C-alpha positions as CSV (number, residue, x, y, z in Angstrom):
1,M,288.0,-233.1,-337.6
2,P,289.5,-235.8,-335.3
3,S,289.6,-239.3,-336.7
4,R,287.6,-242.2,-335.3
5,S,290.8,-243.8,-334.0
6,S,291.9,-240.7,-332.2
7,V,288.5,-240.4,-330.5
8,S,288.6,-244.0,-329.5
9,Q,292.1,-243.6,-328.1
10,F,291.0,-240.6,-326.1
11,F,288.2,-242.5,-324.4
12,A,290.3,-245.7,-324.0
13,I,293.0,-243.8,-322.1
14,R,290.5,-242.2,-319.7
15,A,288.6,-245.5,-319.2
16,Q,291.9,-247.1,-318.3
17,W,292.5,-244.5,-315.7
18,L,289.0,-245.0,-314.4
19,V,289.6,-248.7,-314.1
20,W,292.7,-248.2,-312.0
21,L,291.1,-245.6,-309.8
22,C,288.3,-248.0,-309.0
23,A,290.9,-250.7,-308.2
24,L,292.5,-248.2,-305.8
25,G,289.1,-247.6,-304.3
26,G,288.7,-251.4,-303.8
27,L,291.9,-251.5,-301.8
28,T,290.5,-249.1,-299.2
29,A,288.4,-252.0,-297.8
30,P,291.3,-254.0,-296.3
31,L,293.3,-250.8,-295.7
32,S,290.4,-249.4,-293.5
33,R,290.8,-252.3,-291.1
34,A,294.6,-252.4,-291.2
35,L,295.2,-248.8,-290.3
36,P,295.7,-248.0,-286.5
37,T,293.0,-245.6,-285.2
38,N,295.0,-244.5,-282.1
39,H,298.0,-243.1,-284.0
40,V,296.4,-241.3,-287.1
41,P,292.6,-241.4,-286.6
42,W,292.0,-238.8,-289.3
43,L,293.8,-241.0,-291.9
44,Q,291.8,-244.0,-290.9
45,W,288.6,-242.0,-291.0
46,L,289.4,-240.7,-294.6
47,V,290.2,-244.2,-295.8
48,E,287.0,-245.5,-294.3
49,L,284.9,-242.9,-296.0
50,A,286.4,-244.1,-299.3
51,A,285.9,-247.8,-298.4
52,H,282.1,-247.4,-298.1
53,W,281.6,-247.0,-301.8
54,Q,282.5,-250.5,-303.0
55,W,279.3,-250.9,-305.0
56,V,280.2,-247.8,-307.0
57,Y,283.8,-249.0,-307.6
58,A,282.4,-252.3,-308.8
59,T,279.8,-250.8,-311.1
60,V,281.9,-248.0,-312.6
61,G,285.0,-250.2,-312.8
62,A,283.1,-253.0,-314.6
63,T,281.6,-250.5,-317.1
64,A,285.0,-248.9,-317.7
65,M,286.7,-252.4,-318.1
66,G,284.0,-253.3,-320.6
67,L,284.7,-250.1,-322.6
68,V,288.4,-250.7,-322.6
69,A,288.1,-254.3,-323.6
70,W,285.8,-253.3,-326.5
71,M,288.1,-250.6,-327.7
72,L,291.2,-252.8,-327.4
73,R,289.6,-255.8,-328.8
74,R,292.4,-256.1,-331.4
75,R,295.1,-255.7,-328.8
76,A,296.0,-257.5,-325.6
77,A,293.9,-256.4,-322.6
78,W,295.0,-259.1,-320.3
79,W,296.0,-256.5,-317.7
80,L,292.3,-255.9,-317.0
81,A,292.3,-259.1,-314.8
82,V,294.5,-257.3,-312.2
83,P,292.0,-254.4,-311.3
84,A,289.1,-256.8,-311.8
85,L,290.5,-259.1,-309.1
86,V,291.2,-256.2,-306.8
87,V,287.7,-254.8,-307.0
88,A,286.1,-258.3,-306.7
89,G,288.4,-259.1,-303.8
90,S,287.1,-256.1,-301.8
91,F,283.7,-257.8,-301.6
92,A,285.2,-260.8,-299.9
93,W,286.9,-258.4,-297.3
94,R,284.0,-258.0,-295.0
95,P,282.7,-259.6,-291.7
96,A,281.2,-263.0,-291.8
97,T,277.5,-263.6,-292.4
98,L,275.1,-266.0,-290.8
99,P,275.1,-269.5,-292.4
100,P,272.1,-270.3,-294.6
101,A,269.4,-272.5,-293.0
102,A,270.2,-276.2,-293.4
103,E,268.2,-278.3,-295.8
104,P,265.7,-279.9,-295.9
105,D,262.9,-277.3,-296.2
106,I,262.4,-275.4,-293.0
107,S,258.8,-274.5,-293.7
108,N,257.7,-276.1,-290.5
109,A,260.5,-274.6,-288.4
110,K,260.0,-271.7,-286.0
111,V,261.1,-268.6,-287.9
112,L,261.5,-265.1,-286.5
113,K,261.0,-262.3,-289.1
114,V,262.9,-259.2,-288.2
115,G,262.7,-255.8,-289.9
116,T,264.6,-252.5,-289.5
117,A,263.6,-249.2,-291.1
118,N,264.9,-245.6,-290.8
119,L,261.7,-243.5,-291.1
120,N,263.4,-240.2,-291.9
121,L,263.0,-237.3,-289.5
122,D,261.2,-235.2,-292.1
123,T,258.5,-237.8,-292.9
124,T,254.9,-236.6,-292.2
125,D,252.9,-239.2,-294.2
126,F,253.2,-242.6,-292.5
127,T,250.6,-244.3,-294.7
128,P,253.2,-246.6,-296.4
129,L,254.5,-247.6,-293.0
130,R,251.1,-248.4,-291.7
131,Q,250.2,-250.4,-294.8
132,W,253.4,-252.4,-294.4
133,L,252.9,-253.2,-290.8
134,A,249.3,-254.2,-291.4
135,S,250.2,-256.5,-294.3
136,A,250.6,-260.2,-294.2
137,D,254.3,-259.6,-295.0
138,A,255.0,-257.6,-291.9
139,P,257.9,-258.7,-289.6
140,D,257.4,-260.2,-286.2
141,V,259.6,-257.6,-284.6
142,V,260.4,-254.2,-286.1
143,F,263.2,-251.8,-285.3
144,L,262.5,-248.1,-286.2
145,Q,264.9,-245.2,-286.3
146,E,264.4,-241.5,-286.6
147,F,261.2,-242.2,-284.6
148,T,259.3,-239.0,-283.8
149,E,256.1,-238.1,-281.8
150,L,254.3,-237.8,-285.1
151,A,255.3,-241.4,-286.1
152,Q,254.2,-242.6,-282.6
153,R,250.8,-240.9,-283.0
154,A,250.3,-242.4,-286.5
155,L,250.9,-245.9,-285.1
156,D,248.9,-245.4,-281.9
157,D,245.8,-244.2,-283.9
158,D,245.8,-247.3,-286.0
159,T,243.9,-249.9,-284.1
160,A,244.9,-252.8,-286.4
161,I,248.6,-252.1,-285.9
162,A,248.1,-251.6,-282.2
163,A,246.5,-255.1,-282.1
164,R,249.2,-256.6,-284.3
165,Y,252.1,-255.1,-282.2
166,P,250.8,-254.9,-278.7
167,H,254.4,-255.0,-277.2
168,R,256.5,-251.8,-277.7
169,L,259.4,-249.9,-276.4
170,A,259.3,-246.5,-278.0
171,V,261.3,-243.4,-277.2
172,P,260.4,-240.7,-279.8
173,Q,262.6,-237.7,-280.1
174,P,262.6,-234.4,-282.1
175,D,266.1,-235.2,-283.5
176,P,267.1,-238.0,-285.8
177,F,267.9,-240.4,-282.9
178,G,264.5,-241.5,-281.6
179,L,264.1,-245.3,-281.6
180,A,261.3,-247.8,-281.3
181,I,260.9,-251.6,-281.1
182,L,257.5,-253.1,-282.1
183,S,256.8,-256.7,-281.4
184,R,254.1,-259.3,-281.7
185,H,255.7,-261.2,-278.9
186,S,256.1,-260.1,-275.3
187,L,259.0,-257.9,-274.3
188,A,260.7,-258.1,-270.9
189,D,263.5,-256.1,-269.3
190,A,262.8,-253.2,-271.7
191,R,265.0,-250.1,-271.1
192,A,266.4,-247.1,-272.8
193,L,270.1,-246.1,-272.4
194,Q,270.5,-242.4,-272.7
195,P,273.7,-241.0,-274.4
196,A,276.7,-241.0,-272.1
197,T,278.6,-238.3,-274.0
198,D,277.9,-235.8,-276.8
199,L,279.2,-238.3,-279.3
200,D,276.8,-241.1,-278.3
201,T,273.1,-241.7,-279.1
202,L,270.2,-243.4,-277.6
203,R,270.1,-247.2,-277.4
204,L,267.2,-249.6,-276.6
205,R,267.5,-253.0,-275.0
206,A,264.8,-255.6,-274.4
207,T,264.3,-259.3,-274.2
208,L,261.9,-260.9,-276.6
209,L,260.0,-263.9,-275.3
210,W,259.8,-266.0,-278.4
211,N,258.6,-269.6,-278.5
212,G,259.6,-270.3,-274.9
213,Q,263.1,-268.9,-275.2
214,P,264.5,-265.4,-274.6
215,V,265.9,-263.4,-277.5
216,H,268.0,-260.4,-276.4
217,L,267.4,-257.3,-278.6
218,S,269.5,-254.1,-279.1
219,A,268.4,-251.2,-281.2
220,L,270.7,-248.3,-282.0
221,H,271.3,-245.5,-284.6
222,P,274.8,-244.1,-284.1
223,M,275.9,-240.8,-285.4
224,P,277.1,-240.8,-289.1
225,P,280.9,-240.6,-289.5
226,I,281.0,-236.8,-290.1
227,S,284.3,-236.7,-288.2
228,S,286.9,-239.2,-286.9
229,A,285.6,-238.7,-283.4
230,F,282.0,-239.6,-284.4
231,A,283.3,-242.6,-286.4
232,Q,285.3,-243.9,-283.4
233,A,282.2,-243.4,-281.1
234,R,280.1,-245.3,-283.6
235,D,282.5,-248.2,-283.7
236,K,282.8,-248.3,-279.9
237,A,279.0,-248.3,-279.6
238,L,278.6,-251.2,-282.0
239,E,281.4,-253.2,-280.3
240,N,280.1,-252.5,-276.8
241,E,276.5,-253.4,-277.7
242,A,277.7,-256.6,-279.4
243,R,279.7,-257.6,-276.3
244,H,276.7,-256.9,-274.1
245,L,274.6,-259.3,-276.2
246,A,277.4,-261.9,-276.1
247,Q,277.6,-261.7,-272.3
248,A,273.8,-262.1,-272.1
249,G,274.2,-265.5,-273.9
250,G,271.7,-267.4,-275.9
251,L,270.0,-265.9,-278.9
252,S,270.3,-262.2,-279.7
253,V,269.6,-259.7,-282.5
254,M,271.0,-256.1,-283.0
255,A,269.5,-253.9,-285.7
256,G,269.3,-250.4,-287.0
257,D,270.7,-247.8,-289.3
258,L,274.2,-248.4,-288.2
259,N,275.8,-245.7,-290.4
260,T,278.5,-248.0,-291.6
261,T,279.0,-250.5,-294.4
262,P,280.5,-254.0,-294.3
263,W,283.8,-252.7,-295.7
264,A,284.5,-250.2,-292.9
265,R,286.0,-251.0,-289.4
266,G,282.7,-250.6,-287.5
267,L,281.2,-254.1,-288.1
268,W,284.5,-255.9,-287.5
269,G,284.3,-255.0,-283.8
270,A,280.8,-256.5,-283.7
271,E,282.1,-259.6,-285.4
272,Q,284.8,-260.0,-282.8
273,A,281.9,-260.2,-280.3
274,Q,280.4,-263.1,-282.3
275,M,277.7,-261.1,-284.0
276,R,277.1,-262.0,-287.6
277,R,275.4,-260.0,-290.4
278,A,272.1,-261.5,-291.6
279,G,272.4,-261.5,-295.3
280,P,274.6,-259.8,-297.9
281,G,275.5,-256.1,-298.0
282,V,272.6,-255.0,-300.1
283,P,272.4,-251.2,-300.5
284,T,269.6,-249.4,-298.6
285,W,270.6,-245.7,-298.9
286,P,269.7,-243.4,-300.5
287,N,266.3,-244.5,-301.6
288,A,266.2,-243.1,-305.1
289,W,262.9,-243.6,-307.0
290,G,262.0,-246.5,-304.7
291,W,264.6,-248.9,-306.1
292,L,268.1,-247.4,-306.5
293,S,270.4,-247.4,-303.5
294,V,274.2,-247.2,-303.1
295,L,275.3,-247.8,-299.5
296,P,274.3,-250.8,-297.2
297,L,273.8,-248.8,-294.0
298,D,270.9,-250.7,-292.5
299,H,271.8,-254.0,-290.8
300,V,270.5,-256.9,-288.8
301,L,273.2,-258.6,-286.8
302,A,272.5,-261.9,-285.0
303,S,274.2,-264.3,-282.7
304,P,275.7,-267.5,-284.0
305,G,272.7,-269.5,-282.7
306,W,270.7,-268.3,-285.7
307,Q,270.6,-269.4,-289.3
308,L,269.5,-267.3,-292.2
309,V,266.3,-268.3,-294.1
310,E,265.9,-265.2,-296.3
311,A,267.0,-261.5,-296.5
312,H,265.6,-258.8,-298.7
313,T,264.8,-255.1,-298.8
314,G,261.3,-254.0,-297.7
315,P,258.9,-251.7,-299.4
316,D,259.3,-248.0,-300.1
317,L,258.2,-246.2,-297.0
318,G,258.7,-242.7,-298.3
319,S,262.0,-242.4,-296.5
320,D,265.5,-241.9,-297.8
321,H,266.3,-245.5,-296.6
322,R,264.8,-248.8,-297.7
323,P,263.9,-251.2,-294.9
324,R,265.9,-254.4,-294.3
325,V,264.0,-257.6,-293.6
326,V,265.4,-261.0,-292.6
327,R,263.9,-264.3,-291.6
328,L,265.9,-266.3,-289.0
329,V,265.6,-269.8,-287.6
330,A,267.3,-271.0,-284.4
331,G,270.0,-273.4,-285.5
């Protein structure tokens, strides 16, 4: 029968390997941005796929480091600081976020509440969605992805929601790329941009008339990065849409299931066009048991004219994504 010390050594060695593997995973975040896409796109794509999982590296790495520190409590374990700094540093390697709303209390300021939710193509029961949109906690403007004819009928049949969101731009589709924008405020210049190539997806654009000033809106749900070509098309769509909003000037908001995380290349292009993430990279997918998620795929991006009041995940809508909700104030 193996001794207790040999068992402890067995697990300590494997935990140490796990610590260094998580540190290597943390390094994929800066590497994802540094690699050139034009020369070896497949390599950049593979590194990006690994970069998405920073929350996993942090959680597993911290657990393994704790195990190693406990097992080596009688010996030096100073080297744990190296992988710990690498994994922690990966969280700093991501695009800038909106600044928090300035003090004092902004309770009397004009706040725009924005929500985005992927409804899931297979959803047939929209009761949780209807309850959310009818509640006092409902956003002022809502971006919906994987929006189907069934979802549209569910909302159209609800007179309370129709009264709450009288202004809509909805393009339901039988595939996962239908989109909708629901708004309590008037929408102008609303239009749908159909895909230009097989790699592209539908986009929606509109101008929200909010408190006497226009807010330019863009809704999109690019393809997931199932290949390097789709990853590049997603990044190009995000950058082009962000540049369109920057050229429009003034206040703007872009939201949706963007199929990327803050550690991949995609959101960096939007940052170069002066769009900022509203809130931290809180995981929204998959929606396991209504509370556990791993990847922050759902985002609200806003122009520099905004400040962030609050950001949180919304209620469980029965989808594989959790909604993302932010409150913005014009700075």
